[in-house]
C-alpha positions in Angstrom: 93.3 101.4 92.2 96.6 100.6 93.9 99.7 102.6 93.1 103.2 103.1 94.5 104.1 106.2 96.4 105.4 108.9 94.0 103.0 108.0 91.2 101.3 110.8 89.3 97.6 110.1 88.5 95.9 112.1 85.8 92.1 112.3 85.4 90.6 113.6 82.1 87.0 114.5 81.7 85.7 112.9 78.5 82.1 113.9 79.3 80.0 116.9 78.4 79.1 117.4 82.1 81.5 119.1 84.5 83.3 116.9 87.0 85.9 117.3 89.8 88.0 115.3 92.0 87.1 116.0 95.6 88.8 114.1 98.5 86.5 112.8 101.2 88.9 114.2 103.8 88.6 117.8 102.8 91.6 119.0 104.9 94.0 116.2 103.9 97.3 117.9 102.9 98.3 114.7 101.0 95.5 115.0 98.4 94.3 118.3 96.9 90.9 118.8 95.2 90.6 119.8 91.6 88.6 122.6 90.1 85.5 121.7 88.0 86.8 120.2 84.8 85.1 120.8 81.4 85.2 118.3 78.6 88.8 117.3 77.7 90.3 119.2 80.7 92.7 117.2 82.9 93.9 117.3 86.5 97.0 115.6 87.8 98.2 114.8 91.3 101.3 113.0 92.6 100.7 110.9 95.6 103.8 111.2 97.8 102.4 109.6 101.0 101.2 106.0 101.5 97.6 105.7 102.6 94.0 105.3 101.4 92.5 108.2 99.5 88.8 108.2 98.9 87.3 110.8 96.6 84.2 111.6 94.6 82.8 114.1 92.1 81.0 116.9 93.9 78.2 117.4 91.3 77.7 113.7 91.1 78.4 112.2 94.5 77.6 108.6 93.3 80.8 108.8 91.2 83.4 107.8 93.7 86.6 105.8 94.0 89.5 104.9 96.3 93.2 105.0 95.6 95.5 102.9 97.8 99.0 104.2 97.8 101.7 101.8 98.9 105.4 102.2 99.8 
């Protein structure tokens, strides 16, 4: 996904399993991890810095994606 700097992204768990959003770069101050989300729970994060942000679901590491943030 490609978004502009300042965009808020919201993830909503629509599954019965618990999921989270866990940045590949654990100490990245520009992208904070979520808690485990139960069904219908959401997590939002505003990307204020341009860059490439890879993340995955900790319980299901094959579930992964990249967000490209542009100026």
